[in-house]
N, C-alpha and C positions, 0 to 999 in steps of 0.2 A: 612219177612222183605225184601223189594225190595229197592235197592239203585242204583242211577245212577253211572256211572263210576267215575265221579268227587266226588260224595259223598263217594263212596267206597275209593277213593284215600285219601280223607280227613281222613277217619278212619285209614287207614294203615300208613299214615305219622305220625299220633299222637303216634304211638308206636315207642319209640326211640331204635330201634333194631340195634344199633351199634354192630359190631362183638364181641366186648369185653363184651357185655351184653347178658342176656338171651333173647330169642325170644318167650318164651312160652306164654306170654300174647297174642301176635299176633296169634300164632298157635291156641290157645284156642278160640279166636274170630272167626277165619276162620272155625274151626271144628264146632262150634255152629251154625254159619251162614249156613254152608252146611247142617247140621242136620235139621235146620228149613225148608229146602227145600227138605227134604227126602233123602239126599245124605250122605252115610256113608263114613267116611274118615279113612285112616290108618295113624297113627302117628308113626314116626320112631325116637325115642330119641337118643341122643348121649350117650357116656359112662358115662358122668357126671349127666345126667338127667336134665341139665340146658338149653338144646337146643333141638330142634326137627325139622325134616322135616315132610311133610305131602303130601299124595297123595290120590286122590279120582277118581272114575270112574262114569260118567254119560252116560247112554245108555247101549246097550246090551254088554255082555262079549264075543265079537267076534273079530277076527283078522281084521286089517285094520283101527284101531282107530288112533286118533291124540293125542299126548302128548303136552300139553301146559306147558312149563317149565319156572319158575321164581325163583328168590332167595328173601329171606325176610330180609337179613341183609343189612346194609348200612355202609358207612364210617363215622368217627366222624364228628361232626359239631361244632368244638370249635373255629373257626375263629371269630374274633370280628367285622367282616365286614358284617355280616348278617343284612339285613335291617329289616327283620321280624323274628319271631321265626322259627327256622328250623323244629320244631315239630308241627307247625300249618300251614296247607295248606292256602296260601294267594294268592288271584287272583289280578293281576295288569297288565293292558295293554295286555290282551290276553295270559298271562302266569300264570302258577300255580307254586308258589314258595314253596319249602320245601325239606328237606333232603330225598333223595330217590325218589323224584317225577319222575326223568328221569331214574335213575339207582337203582332199576327197578320196583318200586312199581306202576308206571303208567301202565305197562303191567299186573302186578298182579291184579290191580283194574279192568282193562278191562275184564279179565277172570272171576273174581268173580262176577262182576256186570251182566255178561251174563248168570250166572247159572240159574236164573228163566226161561229164554227163552230156555236154553238147556234142562231143565227138562220138560218143557211144550211140546216141539217138539218130534216127533216120530223119534228119531235118529236111523238110520240103522247101523251106526258104532259108537263106543264110543268116547267120549272126556275124556281124562285122564288129570287131573290137578295135577301138581307136583311142590311143593314149598320147596326149600332147605334152608339151613343156612350156614354160614361161606364161602360163595362164595368169599367175598372180601379179605379173608386171605388165598387164595390158593385153593378154591373149595373143602374144606374139608368135607362139609356136604352132598354132593350130591351122592357120591358113595354108601353109605349104602342104600339110597333110591332106586337107580337104581338096586342094587342087589335084594332088596325086590320086586320091581316092576317086575323084570325079572322072579320071581317065582310066581307072582300073576296075571299079566295081559296077555292077548293074544298078539301075535306079532303085534305091531303097524305099520301103514303105514309110519308115519313120526313123527319127533319131531320138534316143533317150539320153539326155545329158544328166549324169548322176550326181549333180551338186546336192548338198544336204538340204532336203525339203521335208524331212520327217516322213518320207515315202508318200507324200502327197503331191498331186500334179500341179505344176506351175507352167502357165502358157504365156507369160509376159514378164519382161523385166526392163528396167531403165537402161539406156545406152550410157556409155562412159567415154569421155574424151579428156585427155590430160595434155597440158602444154606448159612450157617454160616461158616466162617473160624475162628478158635480159635488158636491164637499164644501164646505159653508159652515161655517166655524169662527167663533171669537171671538178677536180679536186683543188681546193684552196683552203687557207686557214679559215676556221669557222667564223672568225670575226669579220671576214669579208665574203659572207655567203651571198651578198648582193651581186658579186661577179662570178660566183661559182654555180654549179648545177648539182644539186644533191640527188644522187641516184636513189638513196633510201627514201627521201621524201616524195620523189616522183612515184616510186613503187607504192608507197602508202596511198597516194592519190588514185593510182590504178586499182588497187585492192578495194578502195572505197567505192569505185565505180562498179566493180564486179559484185560487191555486196548489195549495192543498190539495185543492180539488175536482177539479183535473186529475190530481193524484196518485192520488186515489180511482179515477178513470176508468182510469188506467194499470194499477192493481192488478186491476181487474175486466175488463180487455180480453179479447176473444175471441181465443184463440191461433190460430184458423183464419182470422181476418180477413185480407183481401187488402190492406187499407190500411196505409200506412206514414206515421206510426206507427199501430198498430191500435186506437187509442182516440181519443176526443174531446179536443181540445186547447183550453186556455184561455190566452191570451197577452195581456199588457199591454205595448204597444210604445212609448207616449208618455205622459209625465206632466209637469205644470207646476204650480207653486204656491209660495206664500210670497213675502215681500218682503225679509227680512233675517235674518241668523243669530240675532239677539237679539229677534226679534218672533215671537210665537206666530202661526202662519199662519192667516189668516182665509179662505183659499180654496185649493183644489187640484182639478185636473181631470185625469183620465186616460182612456185609451181601451182597451177590451177587445175582443179578437177571439176568437170561439169557432168552431172548425172541428169540426163534428159528423160522426161516423161514422153513416151510415144504419143503423138507423132512430132514433138518438138525437134528442132534441128540444132545441134551444137554448132555447126558451121555458121549458121545465121547469127548466133550469139557472138561467136568469135569475130565475124565480119563487123558487127556493131562495135565491138571492143576496139578492133583495129582502126575503124573510122574515127572513134574518139581519140585514139592515140595520134593518128596522122593529122587530124584537123584541129584538135584542141590542145594537146599536150606537147607534142614535138616542136611546133613552131616556136614556142617560148623558150624551150631548151636550146634550140639551135641559134636563137637570137643572141644568147650568151656565149655559146661555143659551138662552132659548126660541127665538131666531132661528136657532140652529144646525140643520143638517139635511143630507140627502143626496138628490140628484135623479139619476134615470137618464134619459138621452136616447138614443133609438135612432138609429143612424147608417145602417146598411144591413142588408139581409137577402138572402142568396142561397140558395135551396133546394137541397138535395142532389139529385144525379142518382142515382136508385135503379136498381141493375142490373135489367134486364128481359131475362133470357135468352130467346133465340128471337124477339125482337121483329122487326118489319118492318125497322127500321133495321139490326139486326144482319144480317139476311138480305141486305139490299141491299149492304152493304159486302163480304159474302162473294161475292155475285154479281159484284162488280166486281174480284175477284181478290185481296182482302185476306183471306187465309186464317188469319191468326193469331187465337187465342182472345182475346176482349175482356178488357181489364184494367180496373183502377181507378186513380184518381189522387187525391192529397190536395188539389190546388188546385181552386178553384171556377171554374165557367163559367156561361154563360147557358143551358146545356143543361137544367138543372132547370126553368127557367121555360118553355121550349118543351114539356117533358114535362108540366108542370102544365096546359098548354093542351090536352092530350089528343093530342099528336103524338109518335109514336115517335122517339126522339132518340139519336144516338150522336156521339161525338167522334172525328174523324179528320182530321188536318191535318199539314202539313209543319213540320219544325223541331223543336228540342229545347227544352223548357221550362227546362232547366237553365241556358241562356244568356240567358233573358229577364230583364228587370229589372236588367240589369247593364251596366256600361260595355263597349263593343265587342261588343254583341249582334250575332249573325250567324245566317244560315241557310246550310246547305250547298247548293251548286249541285245536287248529286245529289238532294237533297230536292225541289227545284223540278222536276227532271226526273221524279221519281216522282209528284209531284202532277199534272204535265201528263198522264202516262199514266192516272192515276185519272180526271181530267176527261174525257179522250177516251173511256174505257170507259163512263163515265156517259152521255155524249151518245149513244154507240152503243147502249147499253141502252134509252134512252128513245126512240130512233129506230126500234127494231126492230119 
C-alpha cells in the first residue's frame, strides 16, 4: 500500500486521537502499514494498555542514523465554529483542514508516506521512526519510548522533531512545568469569617504571589533574549473552589503553568513558592484550624531545549537545504527529552503553530510539498 503524503494525512486525521482517548487504532494502522513494507515496529504500551508509542528502523543497524519524531495525540475539537468535520481532512483554497493537520500529523504523514522510498533505497545509515502519545498533556508518553530506543538502536547522529515550524529550524524552546495547588480551609458561615479559613481567598493570595514572581522575571529579562516573551512566565489557567456565596470555602484547587527561559529553573521558582507557603501563609491558617493547609501536586514537566549552536542536528538540516539560521520558540516539545538522552536534536516540521489548538486547524498544501522535498533530500543523503 503506497499513499501520498496527503492521502496518509487523510488517514491519520480520521483517527480522533484526543489525548483523553486511546490511540491504539492509529498505532495499529501504522504497525500494519509498516509491516506491509517489510518493516518491523516495536510498540511501547503505557501502564493501562490503552495507549502506546511506536518506533521502527529502516536501514542498517549502525551508528549515525536519523530519528524522525512525531506525536500521535491531538487536542480536543469541541468548538462549534468548525466549518467542516475536524476528523475529515478537507481541502479548501490550498489548505488542508482537520484536527492535528498542523500539530502534528502533517509531519507524521510525510514520514510514513516516504517509507516505501526509504525501503527501496540502499540506506547507508538508518532512519528511525518514533511516534509517541500524550505529548499534548505534558509529553508523558515519549520517555518510555526513548528509554527503550536507548537500549535498542545504535547512537543516532541527530533527532528531527517535526513540530510545526514552517519547515524552518528551531534549536531552542522554553521548558514547561505544571502543578496543582490544593488549599484546605475551614468552612463556617460567612458572617463569622474571623474564625474560618477561606480556601478561595488563600488561593487568591497565592496566585497574587505567582503573578508578582512573573513580574519580577519580566523586570529582570535579558533584552537580548530571542524568546518571546523574553522571560519566564507563570500562568494560572484554571481554578475551582467553594460551595456557596455565604459559606467560607473549605477547598480550592488551581493549576499553574511555568514556562522557563533557558537556563532558568522551574524547580527553584517552586521552591520559593513553597517557602512562602510554609513560612508566611500556612501558619496563620493553622492558627485558626489545625487541619487547614496547602498541598502541591506535580502535573507535568517538559525540559527546555537548550540551543546548541553547531550541533550535528543543525548541520544536518543545513545539509538538507534548510539554510535559515535556527530560531527559538516559546512552546514546548519532546525535543528537550531527546536532547537529555544525549542525542543532538532540532525542530523542523511543516505547518504553522499559530493555527494549532484552534477551530479550523489547517496545514498549507505548499508546506506538505516542502516537507516532501525535505524527506526526499534526507533519503538521498543517507543513500549516498
